[in-house]
N, C-alpha and C positions, 0 to 999 in steps of 0.2 A: 581373895586378894592375890594378885600376882606379885611375887617378890621382885625387888628392884634388881636390874641387871647392871653390871659394871659399865661405866661410860667409856667408850673407846672411839674417838673420832676417826673419820676416814682419812687416809693418807694417800698421796701420790708422790712417787719418788722417781727421779730420772738422774742417776748417778753420772752419766756422761755429760749432762748439761750442768751438773752441780745444783740441782733444783729439788726442792721438797715443798709440797703443799699439804696443809693440814686443815681439815674442816671440822668444826665443832659447834654445838649448840644450834640455835635457829638463825644466827646471823654471821658467824665468824668464819672467815677463810684467811689463813696466814700462809704467805709464800716466802720461802727462804731461798736465797741464792748464795752460792759459795764461789768466790773468785780468788785467784792468786793475788798475793800482796807481799811487798817486801818484808813485812813483819810476820808472814806465815799465811794467813787466810783472812779474807774479808767476807763476813757473813752479813747479808742484808735481809732484814725482815720487813715485809710489807703486810699490812692488815687491810682486808676488804670486807665491807658490809654486803653480804650476799642474801640478806633477808628478802623473802618473797612477799612478806606482809609486814606492816608497821615499821618500815625502814626508818622512819622519822624518830622512832622511840629509842633506837640504838645509842646515839650520842647522849641522850638524856639519861638512859639507864646506866651508861658507863661512868657517869659522874658520881654514882653512888657506890662504886666498887672500891671501898677503902681497902688498901693493902694490895691492890691488884698488881702494881708494878713489881713488888717483891715476889709474889706468887708466879707472875709471868717469867721472871728471871729464873726461878727455881725450876719451873716446868721446862724451860728451854735447856737448862743444864741436864736435866733428866732425859729429855728427848735426845740430846747429843750423845749421852752415855749409852742409851739403848741402841741408837743407830750404829755406834762404833763397836758393839759387842760382836766379837768374831764367831762366837758359838751359835749365833742366830737365835739364842734364847732371848725372848723379849718379855718385858713387863707390860702391863697395860699402860699405854702412853698418854691416856687422858688424864 
């Protein structure tokens, strides 16, 4: 039996454009953009269904993720903290 590996989704970062994309699981791609705002910064998060099979199942499955909104917020905060670390030391972002 092969031991489980830590889950670490793929990332794409373009600091000049204020863009970050995160890929995870079999269907998820999240894209974040950062724009100037009078209050500081405006962060927009868009979610895309990039499943190559069973695309129709994603909306149905997501209805069963109780507590997902809270975990998504915590994950977002953690990701921002990791991206802001000046020492380039990163935790697993997944």
